[in-house]
N, C-alpha and C positions, 0 to 999 in steps of 0.2 A: 855020185851025181845028184842023187836025191837030196843028200845033205847039203850040197852046194846050192841047190835050187832053193832049198828052204832058207838057207842063210841069206841068200840074195833077196828072197822075198821079204825076209825080216828086215833086211837093210832098206830095201825099197819101201817097205811099209813104214819103217822108222822115218825115212826121208820124207815120205808122203805125209806122215803124221806131223813131222816137224814142220813141213811146209804148211800144212793146214793150220798147225798151231800158230805159226808166224802170221799166217793170213788172218786167223781169228784174232790174234793179238793186235795186228794192224787194224783190223776192222773194228775191234773194241776200242783201240786208241782213237781211231777216226770218229767212232760214235761218241766216245767220251769228249773228244775235241768239239764235235758238233754240239754235244749236249752242253759242254762248258761254254762254247761260243753262244749257244742259244740262251743258256742261263745268264751268261754275262749280258747278252743283248736284252733279255727280259728284265734282268736286274737293273740295267742301265735305263731301260724304258720306264721301269717302276720308279727309279730314282728321279728320272726326268719328269715323270708324271707327278711324283710327290713334290718335286721342286716347283713344277708349274702350279700345282694345287696350293702349295705354300705361298708362292708369289701371288696367285689369284686371291688366296685368303688375306694376304697382306694388303693387296689392292682393295679387297672388300672391307677390311678393317679401316683402311684409309678413307675409303668412300663412306663407311659407316660413321667414322669420326667427322668427316666433312658434312654428312647428312645431319648428324646430331648437332654440329655447330650451326648449320643452316636452320635446323629445326629450332634451336635455342634462339637464334636471331629472329626467326619468324615469330616465336612466342613473345619475345621482347617487343617486336613490332606490333603484334596483336595487343599486348598490354599497353603499349604507348598509344595505339589507336583507340583502345577502350578508354584510356585515361583522358585523351583529348575529347572523345565522345562524351564521357561523363562530365568533363569540364564545360563542354558546350551545352549539354543538357542542363547543368546547374546554372550556367549563365542565362540560358533561355528561361528557366524557372524563376530566377531572380528578376529577369526583365519582365516576365509576366506578372510576378508579384508587385514589382515597381509600377507597372502599367495599371494594375488593379488599384493599388494604393493611390496612384495619381488620379485615376478616374474618380475614386471615392472622394479624394481631396477636391477635385474639380467640382463634383456635385455639391460637396459641403460649401465650397466657396461660392458656387452659384446660388445656393439657398441663402448664404450669408449676404451675398450681393443683393439679392431680391429683398431680403429683410432690411438691409441698409437703405435700399432705394425707397422702400415703404416708409422707413423712419425719416429719410430725407424729405419725402413728400409731406409727411406729418409735420416735420420741423418747419418746412416751407409754409405750410398752412398756419402753424402757430406763430411763426415770425411775421407772416402777413397780418394775422390778427393783432399781434402785439404792435406792429408798425401802425396799424389803423388806430389802435388804442392810444399809442404814443402821439399820433397826430392829433387825436381828439384831446389828449391830455395837454399837449402844447397849446392847443387852441384855448383850453380852459385855465392855463397857467395864470394869466392876468386876473381871472375871476377868483382863483384860489388865493392869490396874494392880497387882493382887495378884501376877501373874506377874513383872512387872518388879521388884517389891519382892523376890520370891524370888530373881531373878537377881542383884540387888545383894548379897543376903545370901550367895548361893553364891560370888560372886566374892570377897567379904570373907573367907569361910572359906578359899578357895584361897590368898589372900594370907597369912593367918595360919598355916595348917597346911603348905602346900606351897611357900611363898615364890614365889607366882605373881603376875605383874602384867600388865596389858593396856594398850597405847597405841594410840590411834586416829589414823591419818593417811591416807596413801595405802595403804590396807590396814590390817589389824588386826595389831599386833605382840604376840606372846605371849612373855614373858620368864620364865625360871626361874633360881633360885639354890639354894644348899644341895644341889646334886647331886654335885659333886666333893668327895670326902672330904678331900683335902689342900688344896683351895682352895674353901671354901664360898661365897665372894663371886663366883666365876666365873659369868658369865651364859651361859645356853643359850637361844637365841631363834629364832623363825621368824615370817615375815610372810605372812599369807594374805589374798587379795583376793577379794571376791565381786562378780561382774558378769555380765550376760547369762545369768543362771540357772545359773552354774557357779563353782566355787572355783578359784583359781589361786595357787600358791605363789610369792611374789616373792623370798623370801630364807630361808635356813636356815643357822644357825651353831651348832654345826658341822654338816657335811653328814651325812645319814643314807642308808644304802644302800637301805632299803625305802621311801623317800619317795614314789616313783611309785605303788606299790601302795596306800599309805595315802591319797594324794590321790584316786586312782580310787575307793577305797571311800567317801571323804567325798562325792564327787559322786554316788555311787550311793545312799547311805543318808541323806545330808544330816544326819548325826549329828556335829555339830561337837564336842560334849562328848567323844565317844569318840576323835575325831581328836586333840584336845588331849591327852587322857590317854595315847594311844599314842605321840604325839610325845615326851612327858615320859619315858615308859618307854624310848623309843629313846635319848634323851639320857642316861638313867641307865645303860643298857647300854653306851653308848660310854664313859662316865666310869668304870664299874666292870665291865669285861668278865669278870672272874673271879668276880663276885659273883652268885649265883643268887638272885634275889628274885622271888617271885610277886606282882608288883604288881597283877595283875588281882584276886587274892583279897584283897589288902590294901585296895584301894578298895571292893570289894564288902562287906568286913567293916565298913567305916566307915559308920555309920548316916546321917550327915549327907549323904554323897555319894549314898546311896540316895534321900534326900529331894529332892535338887536336880538329879539327873542328867537326869531327863525335862524339867525346866524349862529347863536349859541347852541341851539338844538341840533342843527344839521352838521355842525363842525366840531362837536365835542370829541369825537373819536380821532380826529386828525390834528388836534391841538394839544390839550392837556394830557390825554392818554398816550399820544406819541412822545411827549416829553417824559412821561413815566417810564416808557420802554427804554428810552435813551439813558 
C-alpha cells in the first residue's frame, strides 16, 4: 500500500510537474510573444521615427536648398541694388562735377563778357573819336587838295627860277644846277630821309661843313623849306666863296617865295615823303 501511494504520489508529482512545465513554457511563450510583439512594435516605432526623421531631414534639406537659393537671389538682388546705387552715385558725382565745371565756365564767360563790354565801350569811344576826326578831316579835305596844288606850283617855280628838281626813292633827292658860274650844268645834291619822326641825311654832294647844325635845326623846327633853302645857300657859298650874296634877303624879296614858303614847310611830310613811302 505504501508502495502504491508512493508511486501515485510520484505520478501525481510528475503530472503536476509536467503541468507546471507546460504552464511555464506557455507563460514563457506568452512572454516571448509579448516581448517579440513589444520589440516588433518598438522596432517599428523606431523605424517609423527614423523614417519620419529622414523625411524631416529631407524636408530640411529641401528647405535648406530653398533657403540657399533664396539667399543667393537675395545676395544677387543686394549686388544689383548696390550696383544701381553706385551707378546713381557716380552719375550724381558726374553731374556735380559738370555743374561745378559749368559754374566755372559761366564765371569765366561772365568775366569775358564784362571784358568784352569794356572793350566795346573803349571801341565805341575810339570810333566816336575817329568819326569826329574823320568829320574834321572831311571838312579839311578841300584845304588839303588846295595845299597840294600850291605845293606843285611852288615846286614848278623852283624848277623854273632856281633850277631845282626833286626825285623820290629811298629818301628824297634834291638837285640844284646853275650854281657854279663856270659850270652851270654841275649838279649839287643831297638826299634826306624821314622815318620814325626824324630826318636823316643819306647823302650830300659836295659835303658841307655846317650840315650837322642844319639837320639838327630841321629836326627841331620841322621846316623843310628853310632846310632846302639853306642847303642851296651852302652849295652857292661853296661854289662862290668870294662872292658875298645875301640870299636870305633875295628870297624874302621874291613875292612868290613868300606865297609858298609856309605851304612847303607845313606840307613836306604829307607830299614828298609820302611819295617816298609809296
